[in-house]
C-alpha positions in Angstrom: 154.0 30.8 97.5 155.8 32.8 100.1 157.2 31.8 103.5 156.1 33.6 106.6 158.6 33.4 109.5 158.4 33.6 113.3 161.0 35.6 115.2 162.9 32.5 116.3 163.0 31.2 112.7 164.3 34.5 111.4 167.0 34.7 114.0 168.1 31.2 113.2 168.2 31.9 109.4 170.1 35.1 110.1 172.7 33.3 112.2 173.0 30.4 109.6 173.7 33.0 106.9 176.4 34.6 109.1 178.0 31.5 110.7 177.4 28.7 108.1 177.2 30.6 104.8 179.9 33.1 106.0 178.1 36.3 105.0 179.4 39.0 107.5 176.7 40.6 109.6 177.9 44.0 108.5 177.2 43.1 104.9 173.6 42.1 105.8 173.2 45.4 107.6 174.5 47.4 104.7 172.1 45.5 102.3 169.2 46.2 104.7 170.0 49.9 104.9 170.4 50.2 101.1 167.1 48.4 100.5 165.3 50.8 102.9 166.5 53.8 100.9 165.7 52.1 97.5 162.2 51.2 98.6 161.6 54.8 99.9 162.7 56.1 96.5 160.6 53.6 94.6 157.5 54.4 96.7 158.2 58.1 96.2 158.4 58.9 100.0 159.1 62.6 100.4 162.7 63.0 101.6 163.3 66.7 101.9 163.8 66.5 105.7 164.2 63.0 107.2 164.1 62.0 110.9 165.7 58.6 111.7 164.8 57.2 115.2 167.0 54.3 116.3 167.3 51.8 119.1 170.3 50.1 120.5 169.8 46.8 118.7 170.5 45.8 115.1 167.3 47.3 114.0 168.8 50.6 115.1 172.0 49.8 113.3 170.0 49.4 110.1 168.5 52.8 110.7 171.9 54.4 111.3 173.3 52.9 108.1 170.2 54.1 106.2 170.8 57.6 107.6 174.4 57.6 106.3 173.3 56.5 102.9 170.6 59.2 102.8 173.3 61.8 103.8 175.5 60.5 101.0 172.6 61.3 98.7 172.6 64.9 100.0 169.4 64.5 101.9 168.8 66.5 105.1 168.9 63.9 107.9 168.3 64.2 111.6 169.4 61.1 113.5 168.4 60.0 117.0 169.6 57.1 119.1 167.3 56.3 122.1 168.7 54.3 125.0 172.0 53.6 126.6 174.8 53.6 124.0 176.8 51.3 126.1 174.2 48.6 125.4 174.4 48.9 121.6 175.2 45.7 119.7 178.6 45.6 118.1 177.1 46.2 114.7 175.2 49.3 115.9 178.3 50.6 117.6 180.2 50.2 114.4 177.6 52.2 112.5 177.8 55.0 115.2 181.6 55.3 114.6 181.1 55.4 110.9 178.6 58.2 111.3 181.1 60.1 113.4 183.5 60.0 110.5 180.9 61.3 108.2 180.2 64.2 110.5 176.6 63.3 111.2 175.7 63.9 114.8 173.4 61.6 116.6 170.9 63.1 119.1 169.7 61.4 122.3 166.1 62.7 122.1 163.6 63.4 119.3 163.7 67.1 118.4 160.6 69.2 118.1 159.3 70.1 114.7 158.0 68.3 111.6 159.7 66.2 109.0 158.6 65.0 105.6 159.4 61.4 106.5 160.4 59.5 109.7 162.2 56.2 109.7 161.3 54.0 112.7 164.3 51.8 113.7 163.6 51.5 117.4 162.7 47.8 117.8 162.9 44.9 115.5 161.6 41.3 115.8 162.9 40.7 119.3 160.4 42.8 121.4 158.9 40.6 124.1 157.6 43.0 126.7 155.4 46.1 126.8 157.0 49.4 125.7 157.4 51.8 128.6 159.2 54.9 129.7 161.6 56.6 127.3 160.7 54.3 124.4 156.9 54.8 124.9 157.5 58.6 124.8 159.5 58.1 121.6 156.8 56.1 119.8 154.1 58.6 120.9 156.3 61.5 119.6 156.7 59.7 116.2 153.0 59.1 115.9 152.2 62.7 116.6 154.4 63.9 113.8 152.8 64.4 110.3 155.5 63.0 108.2 155.3 59.6 106.3 156.4 56.9 108.7 158.7 54.2 107.3 159.2 51.2 109.6 162.2 48.9 109.5 161.3 45.2 109.5 158.2 45.6 111.7 156.6 48.6 113.3 158.2 49.2 116.7 155.8 48.0 119.5 154.3 45.1 117.5 154.9 41.6 118.7 156.6 39.8 115.8 154.8 36.5 116.3 151.3 37.5 117.5 150.8 40.9 115.9 149.9 42.2 119.4 150.4 45.8 120.3 152.9 45.8 123.2 151.6 48.8 125.0 151.9 51.2 122.1 153.3 51.0 118.5 154.3 53.1 115.6 151.5 53.6 113.1 153.5 53.1 109.9 152.6 54.1 106.3 155.2 51.8 104.8 157.1 48.9 106.3 160.2 47.4 104.7 160.7 43.9 106.0 163.8 41.8 105.1 164.1 38.4 103.5 160.7 37.0 104.5 157.5 38.5 105.8 157.2 38.4 109.6 154.1 36.8 111.2 153.3 39.9 113.2 153.1 42.0 110.0 150.2 39.9 108.8 148.1 39.2 112.0 145.8 41.7 113.4 146.0 44.2 115.0 149.6 44.4 113.9 148.6 44.5 110.2 146.8 47.8 110.9 150.1 49.4 111.9 152.1 48.2 109.0 150.8 50.3 106.1 152.1 49.1 102.8 154.3 46.0 103.3 157.3 45.5 101.1 159.6 42.5 101.5 163.1 43.2 100.4 165.9 40.6 99.7 169.1 41.2 101.6 170.9 37.9 101.1 169.1 35.7 103.6 167.5 33.0 101.4 166.3 29.5 101.5 169.9 28.4 101.6 169.9 29.4 105.2 167.2 26.8 106.2 169.5 23.8 106.4 166.7 21.4 106.4 164.4 23.4 108.7 162.1 25.5 106.4 159.4 27.7 107.9 156.2 25.9 108.8 154.0 28.8 107.7 153.3 29.9 104.2 150.9 32.2 102.3 149.9 33.3 98.9 149.9 36.9 97.7 146.6 38.4 96.4 147.8 38.2 92.8 149.6 34.9 92.8 146.8 32.6 91.6 146.4 28.8 92.3 146.2 25.4 90.7 142.7 24.1 90.6 142.1 20.4 90.3 142.8 18.8 86.9 139.8 18.0 84.7 139.9 15.5 81.9 138.1 15.5 78.5 136.9 11.9 79.1 135.0 12.5 82.3 131.4 12.7 83.6 129.6 14.2 86.7 130.7 11.2 88.8 134.3 12.0 88.1 134.1 15.2 90.2 132.6 13.8 93.4 129.3 13.4 95.2 128.7 15.8 98.1 126.2 15.2 100.8 125.5 18.6 102.5 123.5 18.3 105.7 122.3 21.8 106.2 119.4 24.2 106.7 116.8 24.1 109.4 113.3 25.3 108.8 114.3 28.9 109.3 117.8 28.9 107.8 117.4 27.5 104.3 119.6 30.3 102.9 122.7 28.7 104.5 122.1 25.4 102.6 121.4 27.3 99.4 124.6 29.3 99.6 126.8 26.3 100.4 125.2 24.3 97.6 125.7 26.9 95.0 129.3 27.5 96.0 130.1 23.8 95.8 128.7 23.4 92.3 130.3 26.6 91.1 133.7 25.4 92.4 133.5 22.3 90.2 131.7 19.6 92.2 130.0 17.0 90.0 127.0 16.4 92.2 125.5 17.8 95.4 122.7 16.3 97.4 121.3 18.5 100.2 119.7 16.9 103.2 117.6 19.6 104.7 114.3 20.5 106.5 111.2 20.1 104.3 110.5 23.8 104.5 113.6 24.4 102.3 112.7 21.9 99.5 110.9 24.4 97.2 113.6 27.1 97.7 116.4 24.7 96.7 114.6 23.2 93.8 113.8 26.6 92.4 117.1 28.4 93.0 119.5 25.5 92.3 117.9 22.9 90.1 121.3 21.3 89.5 121.2 19.9 93.1 119.5 16.8 94.5 117.3 17.5 97.5 116.5 15.1 100.2 114.3 16.5 103.0 113.2 15.5 106.5 110.1 16.2 108.5 110.8 17.5 112.0 108.1 15.3 113.5 108.5 12.2 111.3 112.2 11.8 110.8 113.5 8.6 109.1 117.2 7.9 109.9 117.3 5.3 107.1 117.0 8.0 104.5 120.0 9.9 105.9 122.1 6.7 106.1 121.3 6.0 102.5 122.5 9.5 101.6 125.7 9.1 103.6 126.4 5.8 101.8 125.9 7.5 98.4 128.3 10.4 99.1 132.0 10.6 98.5 132.3 13.8 100.6 130.2 14.9 103.6 129.6 18.4 104.9 127.4 19.2 107.9 126.4 22.3 109.9 125.5 25.4 107.9 122.2 26.6 109.3 121.4 23.2 110.8 120.3 24.7 114.2 120.8 23.1 117.6 117.3 21.7 117.9 116.3 18.3 119.2 116.0 17.0 115.6 119.3 18.6 114.6 121.0 16.7 117.4 119.6 13.4 116.1 120.8 14.2 112.6 124.2 15.2 114.0 124.6 12.0 116.0 123.7 9.9 112.9 126.3 11.6 110.8 128.9 11.5 113.5 128.4 7.8 114.2 128.6 7.0 110.5 131.8 8.9 110.0 133.4 7.0 112.9 132.8 3.7 111.1 135.4 2.3 108.7 133.6 3.3 105.5 132.8 6.8 107.0 136.4 7.5 108.0 137.5 7.1 104.4 135.3 10.0 103.3 136.4 13.6 103.8 134.2 15.3 106.4 133.7 19.1 106.8 132.1 20.4 110.0 130.9 24.0 110.1 128.5 26.2 112.0 125.9 24.3 114.1 127.8 21.1 113.5 130.5 22.6 115.7 128.1 24.0 118.1 126.5 20.6 118.6 129.9 18.9 118.7 131.2 21.3 121.4 129.0 19.5 123.9 130.8 16.2 123.4 134.1 15.5 125.1 135.0 12.6 122.8 133.8 14.3 119.6 136.9 13.7 117.6 137.8 10.2 118.7 137.5 7.8 115.8 136.8 10.4 113.1 140.1 9.9 111.3 142.4 12.4 109.7 140.1 13.5 106.8 138.2 15.9 108.9 138.1 19.7 108.4 136.5 22.1 110.9 135.8 25.7 110.0 135.1 27.6 113.2 135.1 31.4 113.5 136.7 32.7 116.7 133.5 32.6 118.8 132.9 28.9 117.8 136.5 28.1 118.6 136.2 29.8 121.9 133.2 27.6 122.6 135.0 24.4 121.5 138.0 25.0 123.8 136.3 26.8 126.7 138.2 30.1 126.3 137.3 33.7 126.0 136.8 34.9 122.4 139.3 37.8 122.8 141.9 35.2 123.9 141.3 33.2 120.7 141.6 36.4 118.6 144.9 37.4 120.2 146.4 33.9 119.9 144.7 32.8 116.7 147.7 31.1 115.2 148.9 29.2 118.3 145.3 28.1 119.2 144.5 26.9 115.7 147.8 25.1 115.5 147.5 23.4 118.9 143.9 22.3 118.3 144.7 20.8 115.0 147.6 18.9 116.4 145.7 17.7 119.4 142.7 16.4 117.5 144.6 15.3 114.4 142.4 17.4 112.0 142.6 20.3 109.6 141.4 23.5 111.3 140.3 26.5 109.4 140.1 29.2 112.1 138.2 32.1 110.5 138.8 35.8 111.3 140.0 38.9 109.4 143.2 36.9 108.8 142.1 33.3 108.5 144.6 30.6 109.6 144.6 27.0 108.3 146.5 24.3 110.0 146.9 20.7 108.9 147.2 18.9 112.3 150.8 18.1 111.6 152.4 21.5 112.3 152.0 23.2 108.9 150.1 26.5 108.6 148.7 28.7 105.9 147.8 32.3 106.6 145.4 33.9 104.2 146.1 37.4 102.7 143.2 37.6 100.2 139.8 39.0 101.1 138.5 42.2 102.7 136.1 43.6 105.3 133.2 43.6 102.8 133.1 39.8 103.4 132.1 40.3 107.1 128.5 39.6 106.3 126.0 36.8 107.0 126.4 33.7 104.8 130.1 34.3 103.9 131.1 31.3 105.9 128.5 29.1 104.2 130.0 30.0 100.9 133.5 29.1 102.1 132.3 25.7 103.3 130.7 25.1 99.8 134.0 26.0 98.1 136.1 23.7 100.3 133.6 20.8 99.7 133.7 21.5 96.0 137.5 21.1 96.0 137.3 17.9 98.2 134.8 16.4 95.8 137.3 16.8 92.9 139.9 14.8 94.7 142.0 17.6 96.2 143.7 16.5 99.5 142.2 17.7 102.7 144.7 20.4 103.7 145.1 21.7 100.1 141.3 21.9 99.8 141.1 23.9 102.9 143.7 26.5 102.2 142.9 26.8 98.5 139.2 27.2 99.4 140.1 30.0 101.8 142.3 31.8 99.3 139.8 31.5 96.5 137.0 32.7 98.8 139.1 35.8 99.5 139.9 36.4 95.8 136.2 36.3 95.0 135.6 38.9 97.8 138.4 41.2 96.4 136.9 41.0 92.9 133.4 41.7 94.2 134.7 44.7 96.3 136.3 46.2 93.2 133.0 46.1 91.3 130.5 46.7 94.1 132.5 48.3 97.0 132.8 46.6 100.4 129.6 48.4 101.5 127.5 46.8 98.8 128.7 43.2 99.1 126.7 40.3 100.3 127.6 36.6 100.5 125.9 35.6 97.3 128.1 38.0 95.4 131.1 35.8 96.2 129.4 33.0 94.2 128.5 35.4 91.4 132.1 36.4 91.0 133.5 32.9 91.3 133.6 32.1 87.5 135.4 35.3 86.7 137.8 34.7 89.6 138.6 31.2 88.4 139.1 32.5 84.9 141.6 35.1 86.1 143.5 33.2 88.8 143.4 29.5 87.9 146.9 28.6 86.6 145.4 25.7 84.6 143.4 28.1 82.5 139.6 28.4 82.4 139.1 24.6 82.1 138.1 24.7 78.4 139.3 22.0 76.1 142.9 22.3 75.4 143.5 24.6 78.4 144.0 21.8 81.0 
């Protein structure tokens, strides 16, 4: 697990390290500068002729210190400080004076010509307004040059909390961030400007939290996860009974994908409540599932209520449609889940379940705190009455606010999926790839989350583990098939191999659990 920090959190931890742990700011700056050079050497960045472009803040001070260290290593270094030198922080002024003693001149403008590498030290995590004037020209000049761009902490021009491009930004090939990964380095479009991201320790650690740890965490692609425990003395009922309400007469594939994914993730039993047109498909393609079907014209609510009573976990929405019959089905499920016995069962709402629910102002009242919703950005925009681009730009804050307001777990799906627990905690997913941007991928995710819920995993853990596992399957599929050749069913095909590789409990065989 790794912490992801906002700009305000990082500033607080930086100050705690200096003021409470008594580590001088100049020591942190020297460590940062040294780590930049070490990462460049490790990554084999060409350093025959280096341009270092600095601002007046401490990010610029890091750059000036790195320039000195590179000069000490007999590298050819050209240094630029953009902005009014009278406005430099005291740490950056100190670095300027040191450079004077070393005989390294500092230019005011970026020279013409090419360099093998360029260090971007213009802005750090404090940028809050669009880049204009001299700084915009500087960023544009950096981007035009052919050398490898190395960004300090975050590419200049990227908002540290939103990943938003503030007018213009440096397109980095390598970003060296300090202590903890910054939120803006992970969220799109900022992630597209980062290049390779390396997090380097400089002495700001968890000791600086003083009871206020970051509220956001993530897992690296290679970290692995703990799947639910499985016992030798168990049976199919030990691993849950899922009722999946999914699949209209023309969208049986959604029900099929979600069912397969739930079973492949470890669920004991899955019953699919679906349109009668899907019955043969499901019985043929997934004989392990139970199938209960309804007739569009002769619907019997009693059969659905019996299935709801049978289940320990409920999922609704994939391919359900928004037809008149689907509305009746949705209302029955909703009303059941608002009763005492229904509130005790985890409920996942996806796809058309969300589309139907968006029409109801009091949708979430009485559902309890075991509810997971899995909207993509368009569905979330519909839920909250906002523009889709606004949701994409504020994916973290909107997901967090909605989860808190409605007291539920929100899985807000996008290229960088965000999972919030309704209490202020957030997971940002780093697994997965663009090959997963294909029809049915969300149905597979819903099935995986349901499979984890059925095995007794808590709601929030089921959500973020499902998202992480979903992405790992996509990464493994892309390696074998390429992103172009992937389809949603491949995620299920690669699930057993993914679990074998990444499950920290082992493959689940006797003696391995």
